[in-house]
mmCIF file of the N, C-alpha and C atoms, coordinates in Angstrom:
data_MODEL
# 
_entry.id   MODEL 
# 
loop_
_atom_site.group_PDB 
_atom_site.id 
_atom_site.type_symbol 
_atom_site.label_atom_id 
_atom_site.label_alt_id 
_atom_site.label_comp_id 
_atom_site.label_asym_id 
_atom_site.label_entity_id 
_atom_site.label_seq_id 
_atom_site.pdbx_PDB_ins_code 
_atom_site.Cartn_x 
_atom_site.Cartn_y 
_atom_site.Cartn_z 
_atom_site.occupancy 
_atom_site.B_iso_or_equiv 
_atom_site.pdbx_formal_charge 
_atom_site.auth_seq_id 
_atom_site.auth_comp_id 
_atom_site.auth_asym_id 
_atom_site.auth_atom_id 
_atom_site.pdbx_PDB_model_num 
ATOM 1   N N  . MET A 1 1  ? 96.514  145.831 139.264 1.00 0.00 ? 1  MET A N  1 
ATOM 2   C CA . MET A 1 1  ? 95.927  146.855 138.224 1.00 0.00 ? 1  MET A CA 1 
ATOM 3   C C  . MET A 1 1  ? 94.977  148.101 139.189 1.00 0.00 ? 1  MET A C  1 
ATOM 4   N N  . ASP A 1 2  ? 94.898  149.028 138.254 1.00 0.00 ? 2  ASP A N  1 
ATOM 5   C CA . ASP A 1 2  ? 93.862  149.998 138.151 1.00 0.00 ? 2  ASP A CA 1 
ATOM 6   C C  . ASP A 1 2  ? 92.790  149.368 137.432 1.00 0.00 ? 2  ASP A C  1 
ATOM 7   N N  . ARG A 1 3  ? 91.770  150.217 137.417 1.00 0.00 ? 3  ARG A N  1 
ATOM 8   C CA . ARG A 1 3  ? 90.890  149.856 136.988 1.00 0.00 ? 3  ARG A CA 1 
ATOM 9   C C  . ARG A 1 3  ? 90.078  150.432 135.694 1.00 0.00 ? 3  ARG A C  1 
ATOM 10  N N  . THR A 1 4  ? 91.126  150.623 134.529 1.00 0.00 ? 4  THR A N  1 
ATOM 11  C CA . THR A 1 4  ? 91.341  151.101 134.079 1.00 0.00 ? 4  THR A CA 1 
ATOM 12  C C  . THR A 1 4  ? 90.167  150.413 132.759 1.00 0.00 ? 4  THR A C  1 
ATOM 13  N N  . VAL A 1 5  ? 89.333  151.152 132.065 1.00 0.00 ? 5  VAL A N  1 
ATOM 14  C CA . VAL A 1 5  ? 88.397  150.465 130.846 1.00 0.00 ? 5  VAL A CA 1 
ATOM 15  C C  . VAL A 1 5  ? 88.535  150.089 129.954 1.00 0.00 ? 5  VAL A C  1 
ATOM 16  N N  . VAL A 1 6  ? 88.578  149.130 129.234 1.00 0.00 ? 6  VAL A N  1 
ATOM 17  C CA . VAL A 1 6  ? 89.261  149.459 127.866 1.00 0.00 ? 6  VAL A CA 1 
ATOM 18  C C  . VAL A 1 6  ? 87.946  148.742 126.925 1.00 0.00 ? 6  VAL A C  1 
ATOM 19  N N  . TYR A 1 7  ? 88.061  149.310 125.929 1.00 0.00 ? 7  TYR A N  1 
ATOM 20  C CA . TYR A 1 7  ? 87.075  148.983 124.930 1.00 0.00 ? 7  TYR A CA 1 
ATOM 21  C C  . TYR A 1 7  ? 87.852  148.819 123.649 1.00 0.00 ? 7  TYR A C  1 
ATOM 22  N N  . TYR A 1 8  ? 86.745  147.446 122.817 1.00 0.00 ? 8  TYR A N  1 
ATOM 23  C CA . TYR A 1 8  ? 87.128  147.434 121.100 1.00 0.00 ? 8  TYR A CA 1 
ATOM 24  C C  . TYR A 1 8  ? 86.501  147.615 120.369 1.00 0.00 ? 8  TYR A C  1 
ATOM 25  N N  . ASP A 1 9  ? 86.998  148.389 119.151 1.00 0.00 ? 9  ASP A N  1 
ATOM 26  C CA . ASP A 1 9  ? 86.319  148.391 117.975 1.00 0.00 ? 9  ASP A CA 1 
ATOM 27  C C  . ASP A 1 9  ? 85.139  149.207 118.603 1.00 0.00 ? 9  ASP A C  1 
ATOM 28  N N  . ALA A 1 10 ? 85.272  150.897 118.850 1.00 0.00 ? 10 ALA A N  1 
ATOM 29  C CA . ALA A 1 10 ? 84.692  151.693 119.054 1.00 0.00 ? 10 ALA A CA 1 
ATOM 30  C C  . ALA A 1 10 ? 83.549  151.425 119.953 1.00 0.00 ? 10 ALA A C  1 
ATOM 31  N N  . ALA A 1 11 ? 83.921  150.775 121.284 1.00 0.00 ? 11 ALA A N  1 
ATOM 32  C CA . ALA A 1 11 ? 82.884  150.713 122.593 1.00 0.00 ? 11 ALA A CA 1 
ATOM 33  C C  . ALA A 1 11 ? 82.301  149.573 122.420 1.00 0.00 ? 11 ALA A C  1 
ATOM 34  N N  . ASP A 1 12 ? 81.925  149.080 120.908 1.00 0.00 ? 12 ASP A N  1 
ATOM 35  C CA . ASP A 1 12 ? 81.351  148.318 120.514 1.00 0.00 ? 12 ASP A CA 1 
ATOM 36  C C  . ASP A 1 12 ? 81.857  146.551 121.750 1.00 0.00 ? 12 ASP A C  1 
ATOM 37  N N  . ALA A 1 13 ? 82.488  146.409 122.311 1.00 0.00 ? 13 ALA A N  1 
ATOM 38  C CA . ALA A 1 13 ? 83.114  145.670 123.235 1.00 0.00 ? 13 ALA A CA 1 
ATOM 39  C C  . ALA A 1 13 ? 83.890  145.944 124.596 1.00 0.00 ? 13 ALA A C  1 
ATOM 40  N N  . VAL A 1 14 ? 83.427  145.692 126.055 1.00 0.00 ? 14 VAL A N  1 
ATOM 41  C CA . VAL A 1 14 ? 84.015  146.297 126.751 1.00 0.00 ? 14 VAL A CA 1 
ATOM 42  C C  . VAL A 1 14 ? 85.493  144.853 126.943 1.00 0.00 ? 14 VAL A C  1 
ATOM 43  N N  . LEU A 1 15 ? 86.703  144.998 127.232 1.00 0.00 ? 15 LEU A N  1 
ATOM 44  C CA . LEU A 1 15 ? 87.543  143.760 127.600 1.00 0.00 ? 15 LEU A CA 1 
ATOM 45  C C  . LEU A 1 15 ? 88.194  143.804 128.607 1.00 0.00 ? 15 LEU A C  1 
ATOM 46  N N  . HIS A 1 16 ? 88.623  142.789 129.410 1.00 0.00 ? 16 HIS A N  1 
ATOM 47  C CA . HIS A 1 16 ? 88.798  142.859 130.818 1.00 0.00 ? 16 HIS A CA 1 
ATOM 48  C C  . HIS A 1 16 ? 90.391  142.624 131.219 1.00 0.00 ? 16 HIS A C  1 
ATOM 49  N N  . PRO A 1 17 ? 91.131  143.410 131.285 1.00 0.00 ? 17 PRO A N  1 
ATOM 50  C CA . PRO A 1 17 ? 92.494  143.959 130.875 1.00 0.00 ? 17 PRO A CA 1 
ATOM 51  C C  . PRO A 1 17 ? 93.496  142.913 132.148 1.00 0.00 ? 17 PRO A C  1 
ATOM 52  N N  . THR A 1 18 ? 94.456  141.983 131.595 1.00 0.00 ? 18 THR A N  1 
ATOM 53  C CA . THR A 1 18 ? 95.436  141.723 133.129 1.00 0.00 ? 18 THR A CA 1 
ATOM 54  C C  . THR A 1 18 ? 96.267  142.215 132.442 1.00 0.00 ? 18 THR A C  1 
ATOM 55  N N  . LEU A 1 19 ? 97.326  142.966 131.736 1.00 0.00 ? 19 LEU A N  1 
ATOM 56  C CA . LEU A 1 19 ? 97.908  143.804 131.899 1.00 0.00 ? 19 LEU A CA 1 
ATOM 57  C C  . LEU A 1 19 ? 97.473  145.035 130.553 1.00 0.00 ? 19 LEU A C  1 
ATOM 58  N N  . ILE A 1 20 ? 98.112  145.833 131.179 1.00 0.00 ? 20 ILE A N  1 
ATOM 59  C CA . ILE A 1 20 ? 98.195  147.088 130.006 1.00 0.00 ? 20 ILE A CA 1 
ATOM 60  C C  . ILE A 1 20 ? 99.878  147.754 129.778 1.00 0.00 ? 20 ILE A C  1 
ATOM 61  N N  . LEU A 1 21 ? 100.022 147.640 128.674 1.00 0.00 ? 21 LEU A N  1 
ATOM 62  C CA . LEU A 1 21 ? 101.541 148.293 128.323 1.00 0.00 ? 21 LEU A CA 1 
ATOM 63  C C  . LEU A 1 21 ? 101.261 149.570 127.947 1.00 0.00 ? 21 LEU A C  1 
ATOM 64  N N  . GLU A 1 22 ? 102.216 150.869 128.207 1.00 0.00 ? 22 GLU A N  1 
ATOM 65  C CA . GLU A 1 22 ? 102.133 152.126 128.278 1.00 0.00 ? 22 GLU A CA 1 
ATOM 66  C C  . GLU A 1 22 ? 103.490 152.165 127.308 1.00 0.00 ? 22 GLU A C  1 
ATOM 67  N N  . PHE A 1 23 ? 102.749 152.912 125.802 1.00 0.00 ? 23 PHE A N  1 
ATOM 68  C CA . PHE A 1 23 ? 103.881 153.838 125.254 1.00 0.00 ? 23 PHE A CA 1 
ATOM 69  C C  . PHE A 1 23 ? 103.359 155.321 124.894 1.00 0.00 ? 23 PHE A C  1 
ATOM 70  N N  . GLY A 1 24 ? 103.684 155.786 125.310 1.00 0.00 ? 24 GLY A N  1 
ATOM 71  C CA . GLY A 1 24 ? 103.394 157.404 125.179 1.00 0.00 ? 24 GLY A CA 1 
ATOM 72  C C  . GLY A 1 24 ? 101.955 157.219 125.807 1.00 0.00 ? 24 GLY A C  1 
ATOM 73  N N  . GLU A 1 25 ? 101.108 157.500 123.967 1.00 0.00 ? 25 GLU A N  1 
ATOM 74  C CA . GLU A 1 25 ? 99.480  157.364 124.246 1.00 0.00 ? 25 GLU A CA 1 
ATOM 75  C C  . GLU A 1 25 ? 98.908  156.324 123.703 1.00 0.00 ? 25 GLU A C  1 
ATOM 76  N N  . LEU A 1 26 ? 100.149 155.249 123.292 1.00 0.00 ? 26 LEU A N  1 
ATOM 77  C CA . LEU A 1 26 ? 99.530  154.427 122.803 1.00 0.00 ? 26 LEU A CA 1 
ATOM 78  C C  . LEU A 1 26 ? 99.451  153.586 123.695 1.00 0.00 ? 26 LEU A C  1 
ATOM 79  N N  . ARG A 1 27 ? 98.913  152.140 123.647 1.00 0.00 ? 27 ARG A N  1 
ATOM 80  C CA . ARG A 1 27 ? 98.341  150.791 124.809 1.00 0.00 ? 27 ARG A CA 1 
ATOM 81  C C  . ARG A 1 27 ? 98.282  149.918 124.033 1.00 0.00 ? 27 ARG A C  1 
ATOM 82  N N  . ILE A 1 28 ? 98.948  148.402 124.632 1.00 0.00 ? 28 ILE A N  1 
ATOM 83  C CA . ILE A 1 28 ? 98.917  147.322 124.121 1.00 0.00 ? 28 ILE A CA 1 
ATOM 84  C C  . ILE A 1 28 ? 98.052  146.734 125.292 1.00 0.00 ? 28 ILE A C  1 
ATOM 85  N N  . VAL A 1 29 ? 97.074  145.758 124.984 1.00 0.00 ? 29 VAL A N  1 
ATOM 86  C CA . VAL A 1 29 ? 96.019  145.607 125.965 1.00 0.00 ? 29 VAL A CA 1 
ATOM 87  C C  . VAL A 1 29 ? 96.126  143.839 126.293 1.00 0.00 ? 29 VAL A C  1 
ATOM 88  N N  . LYS A 1 30 ? 96.507  143.076 127.130 1.00 0.00 ? 30 LYS A N  1 
ATOM 89  C CA . LYS A 1 30 ? 96.380  141.327 127.454 1.00 0.00 ? 30 LYS A CA 1 
ATOM 90  C C  . LYS A 1 30 ? 95.047  141.659 128.140 1.00 0.00 ? 30 LYS A C  1 
ATOM 91  N N  . VAL A 1 31 ? 94.152  140.862 127.527 1.00 0.00 ? 31 VAL A N  1 
ATOM 92  C CA . VAL A 1 31 ? 92.787  140.282 128.439 1.00 0.00 ? 31 VAL A CA 1 
ATOM 93  C C  . VAL A 1 31 ? 92.804  139.066 128.879 1.00 0.00 ? 31 VAL A C  1 
ATOM 94  N N  . SER A 1 32 ? 91.881  139.041 129.881 1.00 0.00 ? 32 SER A N  1 
ATOM 95  C CA . SER A 1 32 ? 92.463  137.269 130.546 1.00 0.00 ? 32 SER A CA 1 
ATOM 96  C C  . SER A 1 32 ? 91.196  136.009 129.750 1.00 0.00 ? 32 SER A C  1 
ATOM 97  N N  . ASP A 1 33 ? 90.500  136.709 128.959 1.00 0.00 ? 33 ASP A N  1 
ATOM 98  C CA . ASP A 1 33 ? 90.201  135.384 128.077 1.00 0.00 ? 33 ASP A CA 1 
ATOM 99  C C  . ASP A 1 33 ? 89.903  135.186 126.634 1.00 0.00 ? 33 ASP A C  1 
ATOM 100 N N  . ASP A 1 34 ? 91.115  135.742 126.434 1.00 0.00 ? 34 ASP A N  1 
ATOM 101 C CA . ASP A 1 34 ? 91.662  135.687 124.840 1.00 0.00 ? 34 ASP A CA 1 
ATOM 102 C C  . ASP A 1 34 ? 93.195  135.488 125.106 1.00 0.00 ? 34 ASP A C  1 
ATOM 103 N N  . ASP A 1 35 ? 93.530  134.847 123.645 1.00 0.00 ? 35 ASP A N  1 
ATOM 104 C CA . ASP A 1 35 ? 94.832  135.033 123.626 1.00 0.00 ? 35 ASP A CA 1 
ATOM 105 C C  . ASP A 1 35 ? 95.610  136.561 122.515 1.00 0.00 ? 35 ASP A C  1 
ATOM 106 N N  . ASP A 1 36 ? 94.545  136.854 122.169 1.00 0.00 ? 36 ASP A N  1 
ATOM 107 C CA . ASP A 1 36 ? 95.030  137.966 121.500 1.00 0.00 ? 36 ASP A CA 1 
ATOM 108 C C  . ASP A 1 36 ? 95.418  139.281 122.014 1.00 0.00 ? 36 ASP A C  1 
ATOM 109 N N  . TRP A 1 37 ? 96.501  139.831 121.921 1.00 0.00 ? 37 TRP A N  1 
ATOM 110 C CA . TRP A 1 37 ? 96.924  141.166 122.407 1.00 0.00 ? 37 TRP A CA 1 
ATOM 111 C C  . TRP A 1 37 ? 96.034  142.336 121.544 1.00 0.00 ? 37 TRP A C  1 
ATOM 112 N N  . TYR A 1 38 ? 95.575  143.363 121.922 1.00 0.00 ? 38 TYR A N  1 
ATOM 113 C CA . TYR A 1 38 ? 94.872  144.212 121.336 1.00 0.00 ? 38 TYR A CA 1 
ATOM 114 C C  . TYR A 1 38 ? 95.724  145.812 121.799 1.00 0.00 ? 38 TYR A C  1 
ATOM 115 N N  . MET A 1 39 ? 95.795  146.563 120.623 1.00 0.00 ? 39 MET A N  1 
ATOM 116 C CA . MET A 1 39 ? 96.409  147.857 120.704 1.00 0.00 ? 39 MET A CA 1 
ATOM 117 C C  . MET A 1 39 ? 95.667  149.136 120.332 1.00 0.00 ? 39 MET A C  1 
ATOM 118 N N  . GLY A 1 40 ? 95.568  150.010 121.342 1.00 0.00 ? 40 GLY A N  1 
ATOM 119 C CA . GLY A 1 40 ? 94.511  151.297 121.335 1.00 0.00 ? 40 GLY A CA 1 
ATOM 120 C C  . GLY A 1 40 ? 95.459  152.437 122.050 1.00 0.00 ? 40 GLY A C  1 
ATOM 121 N N  . SER A 1 41 ? 94.519  153.631 122.527 1.00 0.00 ? 41 SER A N  1 
ATOM 122 C CA . SER A 1 41 ? 94.636  154.620 123.006 1.00 0.00 ? 41 SER A CA 1 
ATOM 123 C C  . SER A 1 41 ? 94.590  155.344 124.002 1.00 0.00 ? 41 SER A C  1 
ATOM 124 N N  . LEU A 1 42 ? 95.053  156.210 124.674 1.00 0.00 ? 42 LEU A N  1 
ATOM 125 C CA . LEU A 1 42 ? 94.511  156.385 125.971 1.00 0.00 ? 42 LEU A CA 1 
ATOM 126 C C  . LEU A 1 42 ? 92.971  157.917 125.625 1.00 0.00 ? 42 LEU A C  1 
ATOM 127 N N  . ASN A 1 43 ? 92.278  157.377 126.302 1.00 0.00 ? 43 ASN A N  1 
ATOM 128 C CA . ASN A 1 43 ? 91.188  158.775 126.045 1.00 0.00 ? 43 ASN A CA 1 
ATOM 129 C C  . ASN A 1 43 ? 90.989  159.716 126.760 1.00 0.00 ? 43 ASN A C  1 
ATOM 130 N N  . ASP A 1 44 ? 90.649  161.100 126.787 1.00 0.00 ? 44 ASP A N  1 
ATOM 131 C CA . ASP A 1 44 ? 90.911  162.042 128.155 1.00 0.00 ? 44 ASP A CA 1 
ATOM 132 C C  . ASP A 1 44 ? 90.207  161.069 129.149 1.00 0.00 ? 44 ASP A C  1 
ATOM 133 N N  . ASP A 1 45 ? 89.163  160.552 129.302 1.00 0.00 ? 45 ASP A N  1 
ATOM 134 C CA . ASP A 1 45 ? 88.581  159.992 130.602 1.00 0.00 ? 45 ASP A CA 1 
ATOM 135 C C  . ASP A 1 45 ? 89.297  159.132 130.972 1.00 0.00 ? 45 ASP A C  1 
ATOM 136 N N  . GLY A 1 46 ? 90.811  158.503 130.634 1.00 0.00 ? 46 GLY A N  1 
ATOM 137 C CA . GLY A 1 46 ? 91.493  157.590 131.211 1.00 0.00 ? 46 GLY A CA 1 
ATOM 138 C C  . GLY A 1 46 ? 90.971  156.164 130.651 1.00 0.00 ? 46 GLY A C  1 
ATOM 139 N N  . SER A 1 47 ? 90.233  155.863 129.870 1.00 0.00 ? 47 SER A N  1 
ATOM 140 C CA . SER A 1 47 ? 89.335  154.652 129.317 1.00 0.00 ? 47 SER A CA 1 
ATOM 141 C C  . SER A 1 47 ? 90.481  154.366 128.307 1.00 0.00 ? 47 SER A C  1 
ATOM 142 N N  . VAL A 1 48 ? 90.657  153.398 127.554 1.00 0.00 ? 48 VAL A N  1 
ATOM 143 C CA . VAL A 1 48 ? 91.577  152.856 126.436 1.00 0.00 ? 48 VAL A CA 1 
ATOM 144 C C  . VAL A 1 48 ? 90.477  152.298 125.362 1.00 0.00 ? 48 VAL A C  1 
ATOM 145 N N  . ILE A 1 49 ? 90.528  152.967 123.895 1.00 0.00 ? 49 ILE A N  1 
ATOM 146 C CA . ILE A 1 49 ? 89.460  152.349 123.357 1.00 0.00 ? 49 ILE A CA 1 
ATOM 147 C C  . ILE A 1 49 ? 90.416  151.683 122.106 1.00 0.00 ? 49 ILE A C  1 
ATOM 148 N N  . CYS A 1 50 ? 90.742  150.510 121.957 1.00 0.00 ? 50 CYS A N  1 
ATOM 149 C CA . CYS A 1 50 ? 91.581  149.323 120.869 1.00 0.00 ? 50 CYS A CA 1 
ATOM 150 C C  . CYS A 1 50 ? 91.309  149.491 119.776 1.00 0.00 ? 50 CYS A C  1 
ATOM 151 N N  . TRP A 1 51 ? 91.782  149.630 118.578 1.00 0.00 ? 51 TRP A N  1 
ATOM 152 C CA . TRP A 1 51 ? 91.414  149.408 116.903 1.00 0.00 ? 51 TRP A CA 1 
ATOM 153 C C  . TRP A 1 51 ? 91.907  148.362 116.276 1.00 0.00 ? 51 TRP A C  1 
ATOM 154 N N  . SER A 1 52 ? 93.121  147.453 117.020 1.00 0.00 ? 52 SER A N  1 
ATOM 155 C CA . SER A 1 52 ? 93.549  146.112 116.392 1.00 0.00 ? 52 SER A CA 1 
ATOM 156 C C  . SER A 1 52 ? 93.932  145.188 117.607 1.00 0.00 ? 52 SER A C  1 
ATOM 157 N N  . SER A 1 53 ? 94.146  143.881 116.514 1.00 0.00 ? 53 SER A N  1 
ATOM 158 C CA . SER A 1 53 ? 93.955  142.251 117.875 1.00 0.00 ? 53 SER A CA 1 
ATOM 159 C C  . SER A 1 53 ? 95.398  141.831 117.350 1.00 0.00 ? 53 SER A C  1 
ATOM 160 N N  . TYR A 1 54 ? 96.564  141.569 117.574 1.00 0.00 ? 54 TYR A N  1 
ATOM 161 C CA . TYR A 1 54 ? 97.230  140.756 117.255 1.00 0.00 ? 54 TYR A CA 1 
ATOM 162 C C  . TYR A 1 54 ? 97.411  139.336 118.189 1.00 0.00 ? 54 TYR A C  1 
ATOM 163 N N  . ALA A 1 55 ? 97.804  137.975 117.223 1.00 0.00 ? 55 ALA A N  1 
ATOM 164 C CA . ALA A 1 55 ? 97.988  136.982 117.573 1.00 0.00 ? 55 ALA A CA 1 
ATOM 165 C C  . ALA A 1 55 ? 99.336  137.065 118.893 1.00 0.00 ? 55 ALA A C  1 
ATOM 166 N N  . ASP A 1 56 ? 100.211 137.340 118.647 1.00 0.00 ? 56 ASP A N  1 
ATOM 167 C CA . ASP A 1 56 ? 101.440 137.389 119.643 1.00 0.00 ? 56 ASP A CA 1 
ATOM 168 C C  . ASP A 1 56 ? 101.681 138.787 120.410 1.00 0.00 ? 56 ASP A C  1 
ATOM 169 N N  . LEU A 1 57 ? 102.470 139.159 121.497 1.00 0.00 ? 57 LEU A N  1 
ATOM 170 C CA . LEU A 1 57 ? 102.940 140.106 121.735 1.00 0.00 ? 57 LEU A CA 1 
ATOM 171 C C  . LEU A 1 57 ? 104.260 140.835 120.990 1.00 0.00 ? 57 LEU A C  1 
ATOM 172 N N  . HIS A 1 58 ? 104.936 140.051 120.209 1.00 0.00 ? 58 HIS A N  1 
ATOM 173 C CA . HIS A 1 58 ? 105.837 140.267 119.542 1.00 0.00 ? 58 HIS A CA 1 
ATOM 174 C C  . HIS A 1 58 ? 105.112 141.033 117.838 1.00 0.00 ? 58 HIS A C  1 
ATOM 175 N N  . ASP A 1 59 ? 104.399 141.221 117.644 1.00 0.00 ? 59 ASP A N  1 
ATOM 176 C CA . ASP A 1 59 ? 103.471 141.259 116.524 1.00 0.00 ? 59 ASP A CA 1 
ATOM 177 C C  . ASP A 1 59 ? 102.827 142.701 117.055 1.00 0.00 ? 59 ASP A C  1 
ATOM 178 N N  . ALA A 1 60 ? 102.135 142.710 117.894 1.00 0.00 ? 60 ALA A N  1 
ATOM 179 C CA . ALA A 1 60 ? 101.997 143.845 118.718 1.00 0.00 ? 60 ALA A CA 1 
ATOM 180 C C  . ALA A 1 60 ? 102.733 145.243 118.919 1.00 0.00 ? 60 ALA A C  1 
ATOM 181 N N  . LEU A 1 61 ? 104.214 144.707 119.122 1.00 0.00 ? 61 LEU A N  1 
ATOM 182 C CA . LEU A 1 61 ? 105.363 145.346 119.404 1.00 0.00 ? 61 LEU A CA 1 
ATOM 183 C C  . LEU A 1 61 ? 105.734 145.989 118.245 1.00 0.00 ? 61 LEU A C  1 
ATOM 184 N N  . ARG A 1 62 ? 106.119 145.071 117.283 1.00 0.00 ? 62 ARG A N  1 
ATOM 185 C CA . ARG A 1 62 ? 106.214 145.358 115.663 1.00 0.00 ? 62 ARG A CA 1 
ATOM 186 C C  . ARG A 1 62 ? 105.498 146.625 115.111 1.00 0.00 ? 62 ARG A C  1 
ATOM 187 N N  . GLY A 1 63 ? 103.605 146.891 115.448 1.00 0.00 ? 63 GLY A N  1 
ATOM 188 C CA . GLY A 1 63 ? 102.739 147.470 115.087 1.00 0.00 ? 63 GLY A CA 1 
ATOM 189 C C  . GLY A 1 63 ? 102.908 148.916 115.428 1.00 0.00 ? 63 GLY A C  1 
ATOM 190 N N  . LEU A 1 64 ? 103.735 148.671 116.678 1.00 0.00 ? 64 LEU A N  1 
ATOM 191 C CA . LEU A 1 64 ? 104.144 150.120 117.595 1.00 0.00 ? 64 LEU A CA 1 
ATOM 192 C C  . LEU A 1 64 ? 104.513 151.419 115.939 1.00 0.00 ? 64 LEU A C  1 
# 
């Protein structure tokens, strides 16, 4: 996996992704120390800023 920097809630927390699913400019992120899935968007610098979390992948995909 590449070393994409992933932030949650306006860069207040840095997430450590184990999986990033790409859907155009949107991203769904799974992190190593959390059961939640996070949704966000790709920034110009290649980082991802996430604004919401979901209890499971099914809910995250429905949120697209």
